[in-house]
Backbone as CSV, one residue per row, in Angstrom:
resi,resn,N_x,N_y,N_z,CA_x,CA_y,CA_z,C_x,C_y,C_z
1,MET,101.457,75.990,112.796,101.193,77.280,113.128,102.330,77.993,114.411
2,LYS,102.861,78.921,113.585,103.677,79.602,114.759,102.712,80.758,115.170
3,SER,103.240,81.112,116.486,102.287,82.183,116.977,103.275,83.497,117.062
4,GLN,102.671,84.854,117.310,103.086,85.964,116.925,103.207,86.781,118.168
5,ASN,104.473,87.180,118.557,104.725,88.062,119.742,103.635,89.641,119.621
6,GLU,103.297,89.856,120.693,102.405,91.276,120.790,103.630,92.175,120.582
7,ASN,102.847,93.157,119.528,103.993,94.457,119.540,103.319,95.272,119.825
8,SER,103.831,96.116,121.039,103.285,97.109,121.858,102.863,98.532,121.248
9,ALA,104.198,98.759,120.446,104.038,99.973,119.818,102.805,99.745,118.444
10,THR,103.124,98.705,117.760,102.327,98.675,117.027,100.646,98.829,117.518
11,ASP,100.242,97.977,118.744,99.176,98.093,119.501,98.631,99.263,119.662
12,GLN,99.694,100.391,120.298,99.132,101.765,120.530,98.629,102.320,119.551
13,LYS,98.773,102.136,118.138,98.290,102.961,117.360,96.995,102.422,116.623
14,LYS,96.171,101.335,117.623,95.044,100.689,117.393,94.115,102.162,118.124
15,LYS,94.468,102.864,118.938,93.607,104.108,119.319,93.426,105.142,118.412
16,GLN,94.749,105.137,117.259,94.621,106.004,116.525,94.293,105.895,114.876
17,ASN,93.743,104.506,114.949,93.557,103.833,113.406,92.125,103.715,112.969
18,SER,91.908,104.378,111.917,90.340,104.200,111.686,89.820,103.028,110.970
19,LYS,90.779,102.031,110.780,90.720,100.767,109.851,90.700,99.927,110.815
20,PRO,90.087,98.910,110.406,89.735,97.297,111.059,91.237,96.648,111.543
21,TYR,92.220,97.076,110.868,93.270,96.207,111.024,94.710,97.276,111.298
22,ILE,95.691,96.991,111.956,96.496,97.161,111.917,98.014,96.177,110.980
23,PHE,99.115,97.110,110.706,100.452,96.022,110.072,101.276,95.795,111.536
24,ALA,101.514,94.369,111.465,102.097,93.893,112.443,103.175,93.189,112.046
25,GLN,104.572,92.941,112.751,105.589,92.255,111.974,106.777,92.235,113.187
26,LYS,107.044,90.506,113.766,107.547,90.200,114.676,108.961,90.390,114.196
27,GLU,109.835,90.849,115.099,111.172,90.755,115.321,111.885,89.403,114.371
28,GLY,112.547,89.955,113.291,113.025,88.996,112.789,112.865,88.030,111.575
29,ASP,111.271,88.421,111.335,110.534,88.443,110.061,110.807,88.859,109.178
30,ASP,110.759,88.891,108.076,111.301,89.333,106.609,109.811,89.433,105.919
31,PHE,108.721,89.909,106.680,107.344,89.655,105.848,106.437,91.133,107.123
32,THR,105.347,91.566,106.695,104.734,92.159,107.315,103.191,91.107,107.363
33,CYS,102.637,91.135,108.575,101.340,90.605,108.634,100.202,91.738,108.919
34,ILE,99.188,91.280,108.789,97.928,92.194,108.808,97.233,91.526,110.370
35,LYS,97.129,92.349,111.264,96.297,92.464,112.899,95.039,93.071,112.984
36,LEU,94.089,92.044,112.792,92.398,92.400,112.943,92.185,92.956,114.266
37,ILE,91.916,94.271,114.439,91.626,94.987,115.549,90.609,95.180,116.250
38,GLU,89.486,94.605,115.484,87.716,95.093,116.128,87.170,93.791,115.214
39,GLY,85.816,93.983,115.665,84.876,92.999,114.887,85.154,91.601,115.200
40,LYS,84.463,90.617,114.734,84.377,88.965,115.282,85.678,88.634,115.244
41,TYR,86.415,88.781,114.152,87.855,88.295,113.690,88.662,89.123,114.742
42,GLU,88.603,89.951,115.616,89.644,90.635,116.548,90.614,89.300,116.978
43,GLY,91.833,90.116,116.797,92.965,89.484,117.207,93.771,88.413,116.448
44,VAL,92.979,88.147,115.221,93.756,87.469,113.633,94.750,87.931,113.616
45,VAL,95.852,87.346,113.113,96.871,87.902,112.520,97.296,86.975,111.428
46,TYR,97.237,87.630,110.112,97.573,86.659,108.947,98.417,87.601,107.757
47,LYS,98.903,86.902,106.629,99.598,87.246,105.841,99.063,86.833,104.356
48,TYR,99.099,87.593,103.365,98.437,87.544,102.063,100.240,87.028,101.579
49,ASN,99.731,85.814,100.597,101.309,85.180,99.855,100.781,85.200,98.354
50,HIS,100.322,84.690,97.852,100.131,84.877,96.319,99.116,85.557,95.863
51,VAL,99.044,86.979,95.547,97.984,87.880,95.032,98.133,87.983,93.783
52,LYS,97.235,87.466,92.809,96.981,88.205,90.924,95.925,88.300,90.924
53,PHE,95.656,89.239,89.766,94.354,89.119,89.294,94.151,88.315,88.083
54,ALA,92.742,87.929,88.388,92.181,87.344,87.266,92.721,87.759,85.988
55,PRO,92.466,86.610,85.015,93.053,87.253,83.589,91.965,87.919,82.870
56,HIS,90.591,87.309,83.220,89.477,88.020,82.826,88.729,88.669,83.770
57,GLU,87.873,89.686,83.040,86.623,90.485,83.733,85.282,89.407,84.219
58,ASN,84.996,89.544,85.220,83.769,88.735,85.665,82.472,88.986,84.877
59,GLU,81.465,88.583,85.519,80.295,88.786,84.936,79.653,90.915,85.148
60,GLN,80.055,90.863,86.643,79.638,92.509,86.722,80.918,93.275,86.078
61,GLY,82.065,92.774,84.989,82.862,93.941,84.793,84.068,93.891,85.590
62,GLN,84.164,93.242,86.880,85.246,93.537,87.836,86.294,92.188,87.226
63,ILE,87.473,92.862,87.755,88.568,92.049,87.370,89.141,91.603,89.130
64,PRO,88.825,90.394,89.325,88.860,89.745,90.794,90.317,89.678,91.173
65,LEU,90.245,89.770,92.380,91.959,89.523,92.836,91.745,88.276,93.491
66,LYS,92.925,87.631,93.238,93.021,85.975,93.385,94.257,85.962,94.762
67,PHE,93.864,84.989,95.654,94.960,85.426,96.792,95.030,83.952,97.634
68,THR,96.085,83.873,98.233,96.324,83.081,99.215,96.697,83.305,100.482
69,TYR,96.701,82.777,101.918,97.264,83.482,102.910,97.594,82.396,103.586
70,ASP,98.139,82.924,105.169,98.619,81.878,105.983,98.100,82.831,107.564
71,ILE,97.733,81.536,108.371,96.954,82.585,109.603,98.086,82.332,110.498
72,PHE,98.546,83.417,111.422,99.532,83.119,112.290,99.203,83.120,113.765
73,LEU,97.899,83.779,113.902,97.444,83.488,115.345,96.084,84.147,115.272
74,ASN,95.232,82.908,116.011,93.823,83.161,116.324,93.305,82.930,117.801
75,PRO,93.731,83.717,118.598,93.450,83.851,119.576,92.180,83.388,120.643
76,ASN,91.326,83.946,119.557,89.860,83.546,120.105,89.084,82.306,119.594
77,LYS,89.751,81.754,118.552,89.513,80.683,117.952,88.427,80.626,117.606
78,VAL,88.321,81.679,116.723,86.873,81.925,115.968,87.146,81.420,114.545
79,ASP,86.155,80.730,113.784,85.870,80.234,112.738,86.472,80.754,111.570
80,ILE,87.459,80.685,110.592,88.128,81.150,109.862,87.920,80.571,108.622
81,ILE,87.716,79.317,108.913,87.793,78.507,107.232,86.171,78.797,107.032
82,ASN,85.930,79.863,106.344,84.894,80.335,105.765,84.702,81.427,104.699
83,GLN,83.909,81.277,103.604,83.832,82.558,103.002,83.300,83.735,103.248
84,ASP,83.036,84.010,104.501,83.005,85.672,105.220,83.975,85.973,105.607
85,PHE,85.043,84.948,106.227,86.612,85.525,106.226,87.251,85.674,105.324
86,ARG,87.044,84.992,104.638,87.765,85.094,102.969,87.427,86.105,102.486
87,ASN,86.188,86.888,102.591,85.804,88.260,101.682,86.182,89.073,102.691
88,TYR,86.199,89.044,104.069,86.447,90.031,104.768,88.042,90.589,104.366
89,ILE,88.649,89.427,104.667,90.349,89.617,104.283,90.223,90.178,102.988
90,GLY,89.817,89.578,101.999,89.891,90.094,100.399,89.528,91.436,100.096
91,ASP,88.589,91.992,101.223,87.980,93.721,100.716,89.161,94.402,101.674
92,ILE,89.888,93.808,102.567,90.782,94.561,102.872,91.934,94.540,102.185
93,LEU,92.437,93.280,101.180,93.436,93.610,100.033,93.109,94.203,98.983
94,VAL,91.787,94.096,98.699,91.612,95.336,97.641,91.686,96.950,98.150
95,GLU,91.298,97.134,99.330,91.568,98.276,99.650,93.182,98.728,99.643
96,LEU,94.229,97.927,100.243,95.463,97.861,100.296,96.027,98.358,98.474
97,VAL,95.360,97.144,97.946,95.918,97.389,96.500,95.744,99.042,96.073
98,GLU,94.355,99.846,96.197,93.904,100.941,95.678,94.695,101.844,96.366
99,GLN,94.844,101.548,97.431,96.414,102.365,98.472,97.222,102.752,97.477
100,GLN,97.943,101.622,97.163,99.296,101.426,96.289,98.879,101.454,95.099
101,LEU,97.987,101.682,94.296,97.806,102.292,93.027,97.844,103.664,93.153
102,GLU,97.075,104.294,94.132,96.958,105.957,94.124,98.114,106.357,94.399
103,ASN,99.007,105.811,95.471,100.123,106.642,95.956,101.640,105.643,94.889
104,GLY,101.374,105.005,93.770,102.414,104.683,92.935,103.536,103.714,93.392
105,THR,102.872,102.753,95.109,103.886,101.872,95.467,103.711,100.417,95.074
106,LEU,102.341,100.101,94.349,101.856,99.180,94.035,103.327,98.219,92.781
107,ILE,103.835,97.017,93.316,104.699,96.423,92.391,104.366,95.136,91.829
108,ILE,104.020,94.918,90.780,103.634,93.932,89.907,104.478,93.002,89.508
109,ASP,104.971,92.008,89.808,105.856,90.804,89.691,104.709,90.468,88.058
110,LYS,105.800,89.871,87.046,105.046,89.331,85.941,105.303,87.715,86.051
């Protein structure tokens, strides 16, 4: 696992941000990560890889999102290999997808 340098400009937004995460990008990388900025997973930096919608609705009438992710930084060495963490970052992913649907910026590859 590679580590990510602190991004002081992004960290300053922490005070202005009402969400439990910020976007972070290390200089030279061509992708953006999510940095969790509060709660038990504070400091964890990760990125989503393959994100797709399930082909069918579940029993609750929802179409689940399926995704993979990479962890780049876990400074507090919290347990992130569990369903609680996956649900937590899954909720963030749903929020991001909903925002992109609302503002017309969601890109769907077939």
